[in-house]
C-alpha positions as CSV (number, residue, x, y, z in Angstrom):
1,M,33.0,-33.2,-5.2
2,S,35.6,-33.1,-2.4
3,E,34.4,-33.0,1.2
4,R,36.0,-29.5,1.6
5,R,34.1,-28.3,-1.5
6,R,30.9,-29.8,-0.2
7,Q,31.3,-28.0,3.1
8,L,31.8,-24.7,1.4
9,V,28.8,-25.2,-0.8
10,S,26.7,-26.1,2.3
11,Q,27.9,-23.0,4.2
12,T,27.1,-20.7,1.2
13,S,23.6,-22.3,0.9
14,L,22.9,-21.9,4.5
15,K,24.0,-18.3,4.5
16,D,21.7,-17.5,1.5
17,L,18.9,-19.3,3.4
18,R,19.4,-17.2,6.5
19,R,19.2,-14.0,4.4
20,E,16.0,-15.2,2.8
21,V,14.4,-16.2,6.1
22,L,15.4,-12.9,7.7
23,A,13.9,-10.9,4.8
24,A,10.7,-12.9,4.9
25,N,10.3,-12.4,8.6
26,L,10.8,-8.7,8.3
27,R,8.0,-8.5,5.7
28,I,5.5,-9.9,8.2
29,P,4.8,-6.6,10.0
30,E,5.3,-4.6,6.7
31,A,2.4,-6.7,5.3
32,G,0.2,-6.1,8.4
33,L,0.1,-9.8,9.2
34,A,1.1,-9.7,12.8
35,T,0.5,-7.8,16.1
36,L,3.6,-7.6,18.4
37,T,5.6,-10.8,17.6
38,W,2.7,-13.0,16.5
39,G,4.3,-14.6,13.4
40,N,7.3,-16.5,12.1
41,V,8.8,-17.8,8.9
42,S,11.2,-20.6,8.4
43,G,13.2,-22.0,5.4
44,V,14.6,-25.5,5.0
45,D,17.9,-26.8,3.5
46,R,17.1,-30.4,2.9
47,D,20.6,-31.3,1.7
48,A,21.9,-30.1,5.1
49,G,19.0,-31.6,7.0
50,V,18.2,-28.4,8.8
51,F,15.8,-25.5,8.7
52,V,16.2,-21.8,9.9
53,I,13.5,-20.1,11.9
54,K,12.8,-16.9,13.8
55,P,13.7,-17.0,17.5
56,S,10.8,-16.9,20.0
57,G,9.5,-13.5,21.1
58,V,12.1,-11.3,19.4
59,S,10.5,-8.1,17.9
60,Y,10.8,-7.7,14.1
61,A,12.5,-4.3,14.7
62,D,15.3,-5.9,16.6
63,L,15.6,-9.1,14.5
64,T,19.0,-9.7,12.9
65,E,20.5,-12.6,10.8
66,E,22.6,-13.6,13.9
67,D,19.4,-14.1,15.9
68,L,18.0,-16.8,13.6
69,V,18.0,-20.3,14.9
70,T,19.1,-23.4,12.9
71,V,17.2,-26.6,13.8
72,A,17.8,-30.2,12.8
73,L,15.0,-31.6,10.6
74,E,15.3,-35.1,12.0
75,D,14.9,-34.5,15.7
76,G,14.3,-30.8,16.3
77,R,17.5,-30.1,18.2
78,V,19.1,-26.7,17.9
79,V,22.3,-26.9,15.9
80,D,23.1,-23.2,15.7
81,G,21.9,-20.1,17.4
82,H,22.1,-18.4,20.8
83,L,18.3,-17.9,21.3
84,R,15.4,-20.3,21.7
85,P,13.6,-21.0,18.4
86,S,10.0,-20.0,17.8
87,T,7.5,-21.9,19.9
88,D,5.9,-23.0,16.6
89,T,9.2,-24.7,15.5
90,E,7.8,-28.2,15.9
91,T,4.8,-27.4,13.7
92,H,7.1,-26.3,11.0
93,R,9.3,-29.4,11.4
94,C,6.2,-31.6,11.1
95,L,5.1,-30.0,7.9
96,Y,8.6,-30.3,6.4
97,R,8.8,-33.9,7.2
98,A,5.3,-34.7,5.9
99,F,5.6,-32.7,2.6
100,P,9.0,-33.0,0.8
101,S,8.2,-30.2,-1.7
102,I,7.8,-27.6,1.0
103,G,10.8,-25.2,1.2
104,G,9.4,-22.6,3.6
105,V,6.6,-22.3,6.2
106,T,4.9,-19.2,7.6
107,H,2.6,-18.8,10.6
108,T,0.8,-15.6,11.5
109,H,-2.2,-14.4,13.4
110,S,-3.6,-12.1,10.7
111,A,-7.0,-10.9,11.7
112,H,-9.3,-12.1,8.9
113,A,-7.7,-15.5,8.4
114,V,-7.9,-16.0,12.2
115,A,-11.6,-15.0,12.1
116,F,-12.2,-18.0,9.9
117,A,-10.1,-20.3,12.0
118,Q,-11.9,-19.2,15.2
119,A,-15.2,-19.8,13.5
120,R,-13.9,-23.2,12.4
121,R,-14.8,-22.4,8.8
122,P,-12.7,-22.9,5.7
123,I,-12.0,-19.8,3.6
124,P,-14.2,-20.5,0.6
125,V,-13.3,-20.0,-3.1
126,L,-15.5,-17.1,-4.1
127,G,-13.6,-15.7,-7.0
128,T,-10.5,-15.8,-9.2
129,T,-8.2,-13.9,-6.7
130,H,-8.4,-16.9,-4.4
131,A,-8.1,-19.4,-7.2
132,D,-4.9,-17.8,-8.5
133,T,-3.1,-19.3,-5.4
134,F,-5.3,-21.8,-3.7
135,N,-6.9,-24.5,-5.9
136,G,-9.8,-25.0,-3.5
137,P,-10.9,-23.7,-0.1
138,V,-8.3,-23.1,2.5
139,P,-9.2,-25.9,4.9
140,V,-9.7,-25.8,8.7
141,T,-8.4,-28.6,10.9
142,A,-10.2,-30.5,13.6
143,D,-9.7,-29.3,17.2
144,L,-6.8,-30.8,18.9
145,T,-7.7,-33.3,21.6
146,A,-6.8,-32.9,25.3
147,E,-4.1,-35.5,24.8
148,Q,-2.6,-33.7,21.8
149,C,-2.5,-30.5,23.8
150,A,-1.0,-32.1,26.9
151,R,2.0,-33.6,25.1
152,D,3.9,-32.5,21.9
153,Y,1.3,-29.8,21.4
154,E,3.2,-27.9,18.6
155,Y,4.1,-31.1,16.7
156,N,0.5,-32.3,17.0
157,T,-0.6,-28.9,15.6
158,G,1.3,-29.9,12.5
159,Q,-0.2,-33.3,12.6
160,V,-3.8,-32.1,12.5
161,I,-2.8,-30.0,9.4
162,V,-1.3,-33.1,7.8
163,A,-4.4,-35.1,8.7
164,R,-6.7,-32.5,7.2
165,L,-4.8,-32.8,3.9
166,D,-4.9,-36.6,4.2
167,G,-1.1,-36.6,4.1
168,D,-1.3,-36.0,0.4
169,P,1.7,-33.9,-1.0
170,R,-0.3,-33.1,-4.1
171,R,-3.0,-31.4,-2.0
172,A,-0.4,-29.5,-0.1
173,D,1.0,-28.2,-3.4
174,E,-2.4,-27.2,-4.8
175,V,-3.6,-25.6,-1.5
176,P,-0.5,-24.2,0.2
177,G,-2.1,-23.3,3.5
178,A,-4.5,-24.4,6.2
179,L,-6.2,-22.9,9.2
180,V,-5.7,-24.6,12.6
181,S,-9.0,-24.6,14.3
182,R,-9.4,-21.7,16.8
183,H,-5.7,-20.8,16.2
184,G,-4.7,-19.3,12.9
185,P,-3.2,-19.8,9.4
186,F,-0.1,-21.7,8.4
187,T,1.1,-21.4,4.8
188,W,3.9,-22.9,2.9
189,G,5.7,-22.7,-0.4
190,A,8.8,-23.7,-2.4
191,T,10.8,-21.1,-0.5
192,A,10.5,-19.0,2.6
193,K,9.7,-16.0,0.4
194,A,6.9,-18.0,-1.3
195,A,5.5,-19.2,2.0
196,L,5.3,-15.6,3.2
197,E,3.6,-14.4,0.0
198,N,1.1,-17.2,0.4
199,A,0.4,-15.9,3.9
200,I,-0.2,-12.4,2.4
201,V,-2.6,-13.9,-0.1
202,C,-4.4,-16.0,2.5
203,E,-5.1,-12.9,4.6
204,A,-6.2,-10.9,1.6
205,V,-8.7,-13.6,0.3
206,A,-10.0,-14.1,3.8
207,E,-10.8,-10.4,4.1
208,M,-12.4,-10.5,0.6
209,A,-14.4,-13.6,1.5
210,L,-15.8,-12.0,4.7
211,H,-17.1,-8.9,2.7
212,T,-18.4,-11.1,-0.1
213,L,-20.3,-13.4,2.3
214,A,-21.8,-10.3,4.0
215,L,-22.9,-8.8,0.7
216,G,-24.2,-12.1,-0.6
217,S,-26.3,-12.6,2.5
218,R,-27.8,-9.1,2.2
219,L,-28.4,-9.5,-1.5
220,G,-29.6,-13.1,-1.4
221,D,-26.9,-14.2,-3.8
222,T,-24.8,-17.1,-2.4
223,S,-24.0,-18.8,-5.7
224,E,-20.5,-20.3,-6.2
225,P,-18.2,-19.4,-9.1
226,P,-18.1,-21.8,-12.1
227,R,-15.4,-24.4,-11.5
228,H,-13.9,-24.0,-15.0
229,L,-13.2,-20.3,-14.3
230,L,-11.4,-21.1,-11.1
231,E,-9.4,-23.9,-12.7
232,R,-8.3,-21.6,-15.5
233,H,-6.9,-19.1,-13.0
234,F,-5.0,-21.7,-11.0
235,T,-3.5,-23.4,-14.0
236,R,-2.3,-20.2,-15.7
237,K,0.0,-19.7,-12.7
238,H,0.8,-23.3,-11.7
239,G,1.6,-26.5,-13.5
240,P,3.2,-27.4,-16.8
241,D,1.1,-25.1,-18.9
242,A,1.5,-22.0,-16.7
243,Y,2.1,-18.8,-18.6
244,Y,1.8,-16.1,-15.9
245,G,4.8,-13.8,-15.3
246,N,8.2,-13.3,-16.9
247,V,11.6,-14.8,-16.2
248,P,13.6,-13.5,-14.4
249,H,11.4,-10.5,-13.6
250,S,7.6,-10.6,-13.2
251,R,5.8,-7.3,-13.8
252,G,2.2,-6.9,-12.8
253,T,-0.8,-9.0,-13.9
């Protein structure tokens, strides 16, 4: 491929990525995942060595494609954009660098997932709705130390997520999300859209878990679902034997 052709392909790819990242960010308030501007989505172009992310503090109602900021994956410098990137940019960059299969990252402060994060408790697998997306509990990180907060706080936020997953890309693929202790959820996926959808699922299963735990406590039933049932639900959507959905259009359950 000629250099000119390579540049045109790269420009087209980045333009498509910007559209996808904008659309995913605009879905955050539609899905009820954020108060004010408390949320952001990014998407990465690994061939170009950059990712695109929401600017800091810009309301979703005012957000345009031109407002999005392009950041270098290697060192975090802004390579395109007239606004400051999200304050969570370095956390996104850390996750992209740690897990090569990730194509998009979402961070929100959705109420039910944050409740688990503030309680420093993982979101447990209590049924098949959770198991459809997360092959195990959504884990919660350790608290950041004083040193981690004092310097490179946002990158260190990513580091505690990576540490909680033991730096294992397979675990990141099977459980595409984590709760940062006393902070909130970060989710990821193959694309920015997928990362946002995993954030929606994370919030939904957190709400279901809170109700289930409350009912189980009242009724005296705290038994866990059988593992074979949970595995069946995860593998019918993920992996080589998955059979959920249709190509190119998926309709319902």
